[in-house]
C-alpha positions in Angstrom: -135.5 14.3 -52.6 -139.0 16.0 -52.7 -139.5 14.8 -49.1 -136.2 16.3 -48.1 -137.1 19.7 -49.5 -140.5 19.7 -47.8 -138.9 18.9 -44.5 -136.4 21.7 -45.0 -139.1 24.2 -45.8 -141.0 23.3 -42.7 -138.1 23.9 -40.6 -137.5 27.4 -42.1 -141.2 28.2 -41.7 -141.5 27.0 -38.2 -141.0 30.4 -36.5 -143.6 32.1 -38.8 -146.1 29.3 -38.1 -145.6 29.6 -34.4 -146.2 33.4 -34.8 -149.4 32.8 -36.6 -150.5 30.4 -33.9 -149.9 32.9 -31.2 -147.1 30.8 -29.6 -146.2 32.2 -26.0 -142.7 32.6 -24.7 -141.1 31.2 -21.6 -137.7 31.5 -19.8 -135.1 29.0 -21.1 -131.6 28.1 -20.0 -129.8 29.3 -23.0 -126.5 31.4 -23.2 -126.2 33.9 -26.2 -122.8 34.6 -27.5 -120.6 37.2 -25.8 -121.0 40.6 -27.3 -117.8 42.2 -28.8 -115.7 44.4 -26.6 -113.6 47.2 -27.9 -113.1 50.9 -27.2 -113.8 52.9 -30.3 -113.4 56.6 -29.5 -112.8 59.9 -31.3 -111.7 63.3 -30.0 -114.0 66.3 -30.8 -111.5 69.1 -30.7 -112.9 72.6 -30.0 -109.8 74.6 -30.0 -109.5 76.7 -33.1 -112.8 75.1 -34.1 -111.1 72.0 -35.5 -114.3 69.8 -35.1 -117.0 71.7 -33.4 -118.5 74.2 -33.9 -117.3 74.6 -37.4 -116.8 78.2 -36.7 -117.3 80.7 -33.8 -120.5 82.7 -33.7 -122.9 80.1 -35.2 -126.5 80.3 -33.9 -127.6 78.0 -31.1 -129.7 76.0 -33.5 -126.7 75.6 -35.8 -124.4 74.6 -33.2 -126.9 71.9 -32.0 -127.5 70.7 -35.4 -123.8 70.3 -36.1 -123.3 68.3 -32.8 -126.3 66.1 -33.5 -124.8 65.4 -37.0 -121.4 64.5 -35.6 -122.9 62.1 -33.0 -125.2 60.6 -35.5 -122.4 59.8 -37.8 -120.2 58.5 -35.0 -123.0 56.1 -33.9 -123.5 55.0 -37.5 -119.7 54.2 -37.9 -120.2 52.1 -34.6 -118.0 54.3 -32.4 -119.0 54.0 -28.8 -117.2 56.9 -27.2 -116.6 60.6 -27.8 -113.8 62.7 -26.1 -115.1 66.3 -26.1 -112.8 69.1 -25.5 -114.6 71.2 -22.8 -111.7 73.5 -21.8 -109.1 74.4 -24.3 -107.4 77.2 -22.5 -108.9 78.2 -19.0 -112.2 78.8 -20.8 -115.3 76.5 -21.0 -117.9 75.0 -23.3 -120.2 74.7 -20.3 -121.8 77.1 -17.8 -118.7 77.4 -15.5 -118.7 79.5 -12.3 -114.9 79.5 -12.4 -113.9 80.3 -15.9 -115.4 82.3 -18.9 -117.1 81.0 -22.0 -114.8 80.0 -24.8 -114.3 82.3 -27.7 -114.5 79.3 -30.0 -118.2 79.1 -29.2 -119.6 82.5 -29.5 -116.8 84.5 -31.0 -116.1 86.4 -27.9 -114.6 85.1 -24.7 -117.0 85.4 -21.9 -120.2 85.7 -24.0 -122.8 83.0 -23.3 -124.7 81.3 -26.1 -128.1 83.1 -26.7 -130.7 81.9 -26.4 -128.9 80.2 -23.5 -128.0 76.5 -23.5 -125.2 74.4 -22.0 -123.2 72.6 -24.8 -121.7 70.1 -22.5 -125.0 69.1 -21.0 -126.4 69.0 -24.5 -123.6 66.8 -25.7 -123.9 64.4 -22.8 -127.6 63.9 -23.3 -127.3 63.5 -27.1 -124.4 61.1 -26.8 -126.1 59.0 -24.2 -129.3 58.8 -26.3 -127.0 57.1 -28.9 -125.3 54.8 -26.5 -121.9 56.7 -26.7 -119.8 57.6 -23.7 -118.9 61.1 -23.3 -115.4 61.9 -21.9 -114.7 65.5 -20.9 -111.3 66.5 -22.2 -109.4 69.2 -20.3 -106.2 71.0 -21.0 -105.2 71.5 -17.4 -102.6 74.3 -17.5 -102.8 76.1 -20.8 -104.2 79.7 -20.3 -104.1 81.3 -23.7 -103.7 79.7 -27.2 -101.4 81.6 -29.6 -104.1 81.9 -32.3 -106.7 83.4 -29.8 -108.3 86.5 -31.3 -110.8 87.7 -28.5 -109.8 89.8 -25.7 -109.5 88.1 -22.3 -112.7 88.2 -20.3 -112.6 89.8 -17.0 -112.9 86.6 -15.1 -110.2 84.8 -17.2 -107.3 83.6 -15.2 -104.9 85.9 -16.9 -106.9 88.8 -15.4 -107.9 87.4 -12.0 -104.6 85.7 -11.1 -101.7 87.0 -13.1 -99.3 85.9 -10.2 -99.9 82.3 -11.4 -99.4 83.0 -15.1 -96.3 82.5 -17.0 -95.7 83.6 -20.7 -93.8 81.1 -22.7 -93.3 81.7 -26.4 -96.5 82.6 -27.9 -98.6 81.2 -25.0 -99.7 81.9 -21.6 -99.5 79.1 -19.0 -100.5 78.3 -15.5 -97.3 77.4 -13.6 -97.7 73.8 -12.4 -95.2 74.7 -9.7 -97.6 77.0 -8.0 -99.9 75.0 -5.6 -102.7 77.5 -6.3 -102.5 76.9 -10.0 -102.7 73.0 -9.5 -105.6 73.6 -7.0 -107.5 75.7 -9.5 -107.1 73.2 -12.3 -108.4 70.5 -9.9 -111.4 72.6 -8.9 -112.3 73.0 -12.5 -112.2 69.3 -13.2 -114.1 68.4 -10.0 -116.8 71.2 -10.8 -117.6 69.3 -14.1 -117.4 65.9 -12.4 -120.0 66.8 -9.7 -122.4 68.7 -11.9 -122.4 66.8 -15.1 -123.0 63.1 -15.9 -119.8 62.5 -17.7 -118.5 59.1 -18.2 -114.7 60.1 -17.9 -112.2 62.9 -17.7 -109.3 63.0 -19.9 -106.1 65.0 -20.0 -103.9 65.3 -23.2 -100.2 65.0 -23.7 -98.7 68.3 -22.1 -98.7 69.7 -18.6 -95.6 71.8 -19.0 -95.5 73.1 -22.5 -93.7 71.7 -25.6 -90.2 73.3 -25.9 -90.1 76.5 -28.0 -87.1 78.5 -29.2 -86.3 82.2 -29.0 -85.4 84.5 -31.8 -81.9 83.3 -31.7 -82.9 79.8 -32.2 -82.1 78.7 -28.7 -84.6 76.5 -26.8 -86.1 78.5 -23.9 -86.6 77.2 -20.5 -89.9 77.5 -18.7 -89.9 80.8 -16.7 -90.9 79.2 -13.3 -88.1 81.0 -11.2 -90.7 82.5 -8.9 -92.3 79.2 -8.0 -89.0 77.4 -7.8 -87.7 80.0 -5.2 -90.9 79.7 -3.1 -91.5 76.0 -3.3 -88.5 74.2 -4.9 -85.2 75.4 -3.8 -85.3 73.9 -0.3 -86.7 70.5 -1.2 -84.8 67.4 -2.0 -85.5 67.4 -5.7 -83.4 68.8 -8.5 -85.4 71.3 -10.6 -86.4 68.9 -13.4 -87.5 66.3 -10.7 -89.3 69.1 -8.9 -91.3 69.8 -12.0 -92.2 66.1 -12.6 -93.2 65.8 -9.0 -95.6 68.9 -9.4 -97.3 67.0 -12.2 -97.3 63.6 -10.4 -99.0 65.1 -7.3 -101.6 66.8 -9.6 -102.4 63.6 -11.6 -102.7 61.6 -8.4 -104.9 64.2 -6.7 -107.2 64.3 -9.7 -107.5 60.5 -9.8 -108.3 60.3 -6.1 -110.7 63.3 -6.1 -112.7 61.8 -9.0 -112.9 58.4 -7.2 -114.1 60.0 -4.0 -116.8 62.0 -5.8 -118.0 59.4 -8.3 -116.1 56.1 -8.3 -117.6 55.0 -11.7 -116.2 58.1 -13.6 -113.1 57.0 -15.5 -109.8 59.1 -15.6 -107.5 58.8 -18.6 -104.5 60.5 -19.9 -103.3 60.7 -23.6 -99.6 61.2 -23.2 -97.0 61.6 -26.0 -96.4 58.3 -27.6 -92.7 58.1 -26.5 -92.1 58.2 -22.8 -88.3 58.5 -23.3 -86.1 57.8 -26.3 -84.5 54.3 -26.2 -87.6 52.8 -24.6 -87.6 50.4 -26.4 -84.1 50.7 -27.7 -84.9 51.3 -31.3 -87.1 54.4 -30.5 -85.9 58.0 -31.2 -87.8 61.3 -30.7 -89.0 63.8 -28.1 -88.3 62.9 -24.4 -91.6 63.6 -22.8 -90.2 62.7 -19.4 -87.4 65.3 -19.6 -89.1 68.0 -21.8 -92.8 67.9 -20.7 -92.0 66.6 -17.2 -94.6 63.9 -17.7 -93.7 60.7 -16.1 -96.7 58.8 -17.8 -95.0 55.3 -17.2 -95.3 56.0 -13.4 -98.9 57.0 -13.5 -99.7 53.8 -15.4 -97.6 51.7 -13.1 -99.2 53.3 -10.0 -102.7 53.0 -11.3 -103.5 56.7 -11.3 -105.5 56.4 -14.4 -108.2 54.1 -15.6 -107.1 54.2 -19.2 -104.0 55.3 -21.0 -104.2 56.5 -24.5 -100.6 57.1 -25.7 -100.5 59.1 -28.9 -99.1 56.6 -31.3 -99.1 58.9 -34.4 -96.5 57.1 -36.5 -96.9 54.5 -39.2 -96.4 50.8 -38.7 -93.1 50.7 -40.6 -91.7 54.1 -39.2 -88.0 53.1 -38.5 -87.6 54.9 -35.2 -91.1 55.1 -33.9 -92.7 51.9 -35.3 -96.3 51.6 -34.3 -96.2 48.0 -33.0 -93.0 48.5 -31.3 -94.3 51.4 -29.2 -97.7 49.6 -28.7 -96.0 46.5 -27.2 -93.7 48.7 -25.0 -96.8 50.5 -23.5 -98.5 47.1 -22.9 -95.5 46.0 -21.0 -95.6 48.9 -18.7 -99.3 48.3 -17.8 -98.5 46.4 -14.5 -102.0 47.0 -13.1 -103.9 46.0 -16.1 -105.6 49.3 -16.9 -107.2 49.8 -20.2 -104.9 50.6 -23.0 -106.5 52.5 -25.9 -103.9 54.3 -28.1 -104.5 57.3 -30.0 -104.4 57.0 -33.9 -103.4 59.8 -36.2 -106.4 59.7 -38.5 -105.8 63.3 -39.5 -102.6 62.1 -41.3 -104.5 59.4 -43.4 -104.1 60.3 -47.0 -101.2 62.8 -46.2 -98.4 61.4 -44.1 -99.6 57.9 -44.8 -102.3 56.0 -46.6 -105.9 55.4 -45.5 -105.1 51.8 -45.2 -102.5 52.5 -42.5 -105.3 53.0 -40.0 -106.9 49.7 -40.7 -103.5 48.1 -40.2 -103.2 49.7 -36.8 -106.6 48.6 -35.6 -105.7 45.1 -36.5 -102.3 45.3 -34.6 -104.1 46.6 -31.6 -106.6 43.8 -31.7 -103.6 41.3 -31.8 -101.8 43.0 -29.0 -102.2 41.5 -25.5 -103.3 44.2 -23.0 -104.8 46.5 -25.7 -108.4 46.8 -26.3 -109.4 49.7 -28.5 -108.4 53.0 -30.0 -109.2 56.7 -30.1 -109.0 58.6 -33.5 -107.6 62.1 -33.7 -109.9 63.6 -34.7 -113.6 63.0 -35.4 -114.0 65.0 -38.5 -110.9 63.5 -40.1 -112.6 60.2 -40.0 -116.0 61.4 -41.0 -114.9 63.6 -43.8 -112.3 61.4 -45.4 -114.5 59.0 -47.3 -111.6 56.6 -48.0 -110.8 56.5 -44.3 -114.4 56.3 -43.4 -115.0 53.3 -45.6 -111.8 51.6 -44.3 -112.8 52.1 -40.7 -116.2 50.8 -41.5 -114.8 47.5 -42.8 -113.2 47.0 -39.3 -116.3 48.0 -37.3 -118.7 45.4 -38.6 -120.5 44.8 -35.4 -121.4 47.2 -32.5 -119.1 46.8 -29.5 -119.2 47.4 -25.7 -116.5 49.5 -24.1 -114.2 47.1 -22.2 -114.9 46.9 -18.5 -112.9 48.5 -15.7 -113.2 45.8 -13.0 -110.9 47.7 -10.5 -113.7 50.3 -10.3 -116.6 47.9 -10.0 -116.7 44.2 -10.7 -120.2 43.4 -9.5 -122.6 42.7 -12.4 -126.1 44.2 -12.4 -129.2 42.1 -11.8 -130.7 40.0 -14.7 -133.4 42.2 -16.3 -137.1 41.4 -16.5 -138.3 40.5 -20.0 -141.9 40.3 -21.1 -143.7 39.9 -24.5 -146.9 41.2 -25.9 -148.4 39.9 -29.3 -150.8 41.7 -31.4 -152.2 40.6 -34.8 -149.1 41.3 -36.9 -146.5 42.0 -34.4 -144.5 40.7 -31.4 -143.3 43.2 -28.8 -140.7 42.5 -26.2 -140.2 44.9 -23.3 -137.6 44.9 -20.5 -136.8 46.7 -17.3 -134.3 46.6 -14.4 -135.1 44.0 -11.9 -134.0 46.3 -9.2 -130.7 47.7 -8.0 -128.7 50.2 -10.0 -130.0 51.7 -13.3 -128.7 50.3 -16.5 -126.3 52.2 -18.7 -126.9 50.1 -21.7 -128.8 47.1 -22.9 -127.5 44.2 -24.9 -130.3 42.8 -27.0 -129.7 39.6 -28.8 -132.1 37.4 -30.8 -131.8 34.2 -32.8 -133.5 33.5 -36.0 -132.8 30.2 -37.9 -129.9 29.6 -35.5 -128.2 32.9 -36.3 -127.7 35.4 -33.4 -128.1 39.2 -34.0 -126.6 41.5 -31.3 -127.7 45.2 -30.8 -126.4 47.5 -28.2 -129.1 49.9 -27.0 -129.1 53.0 -24.8 -130.7 52.9 -21.4 -133.8 54.7 -22.6 -134.7 52.1 -25.3 -136.7 49.3 -23.5 -138.6 47.6 -26.2 -138.2 46.0 -29.5 -141.0 44.9 -31.9 -140.9 42.2 -34.6 -143.4 42.4 -37.4 -144.7 39.1 -39.0 -141.7 37.3 -37.6 -140.9 35.3 -34.5 -137.4 34.9 -33.2 -136.7 31.3 -31.9 -134.9 33.0 -28.8 -134.5 36.5 -27.5 -132.1 37.7 -24.8 -131.6 41.0 -22.9 -128.7 41.9 -20.7 -128.0 45.0 -18.5 -124.7 46.8 -18.7 -123.6 49.1 -15.8 -121.3 52.2 -15.9 -118.2 50.2 -15.4 -119.0 47.8 -18.2 -120.2 44.9 -16.2 -122.7 42.7 -18.0 -125.7 41.0 -16.2 -126.6 37.4 -16.8 -129.0 37.1 -19.7 -132.8 36.8 -19.4 -133.7 34.6 -22.3 -137.1 33.7 -23.7 -138.1 31.3 -26.3 -141.4 29.9 -27.7 -142.8 27.1 -25.6 -142.9 24.6 -28.3 -139.9 25.7 -30.1 -137.5 26.0 -26.9 -137.4 22.3 -26.7 -138.5 21.1 -30.1 -139.2 17.5 -30.7 -137.0 15.7 -33.3 -138.3 16.0 -36.7 -138.7 12.7 -38.5 -136.2 12.5 -41.3 -134.2 15.4 -40.3 -131.0 13.6 -39.9 -131.1 13.0 -43.7 -131.1 16.6 -44.5 -127.9 17.8 -46.2 
């Protein structure tokens, strides 16, 4: 029995003994476990200051501090993507040559932050430093939010191109039936794609507005008579079909334009969670196809988006909008195998349903073939709801990579170079690209006492130091912008990489 305990202690002490002896490392043929893959996103809504900044008119230092705090907490929760609303209503949270600064930033539309900085560029840099993707979220056709308080700036679309604007209920709207309106929205998106290092572009659920009623309680039709007479009357479409075709052409043109400019930038849409009632048969609710003129099933089937994030904002057991029923339906429409990352109604946790509901939905997504992650609406609702935060944390035990998009790029990056330097009380590993494309992330994995630890690191982190400890294997992999993973470069101590059998070890229990 004593002999067994001594041998067991020696095995546990072996890495430390090798460290003390200055054992050198060499490449070994060892494959570490595959890192987890799951999209874990959250929307940062800027309209009406829902998430950021907390109110208009904060100082630049306060704005930056709030953004850093949100991103830090998102990374601590093991999220891996942020969907940042950069254009709520023909305004901007970046230095745009086409549209004015948002009133939700400085309190006055058209007023730049002072001292000057670019919030989108800042958010991208800070997100990337934390290994978070940054998706730029646009509202393509909304011109004026009903709660807007600041006068319209002189360069706002409502002043520069009133011929393209329609008033509907309490909002102003770019008419999607006007080719010039669609061209302007496309130019705004492509200006951001070309000038900023965004990882994706996303549109939300409406292109034509949600139906509104007049004072008599009757639902109003969208006032696009002018565009219909100019562009619609003589074509082969009925008016509703013409409206859908306007949106179809716009979505397709955005997708193709992004891929021409930067093929690695993803394009996603977050449509209303019900495409049409009775699809599947148990489902009732708003008909987004007929009322928003959004044929999101078509866009998914045609592959005009790299990911689809249907807003499945109902509970698991909702009788007419059951979460798993709708999730399965969307997965069945995904004919080209694009990423399916449904939106979850985190803002309703603790109100319309319990905080445990979100964890149930995450588990259902993991069990659903074809789905590979989720997006929370919205970030502060997760971070500031302690019970929900704790519930999500129990689901996100390990960090995870964003699932790949192989239709964009399926070529893995080169295996990195990995070297080690030993000092008196530390062991430092450094890595770098072996050539070719720069890395977007690194997957660092090390094994101690036969247990692997996985860390996902941003591109600017290229070293890791162990103090008074020696891993019995260490691996580094490169990840590119499309999520492709390189082969691992693995090092292990020369003696420990192929250890000789320990006499009597077979008797250890």
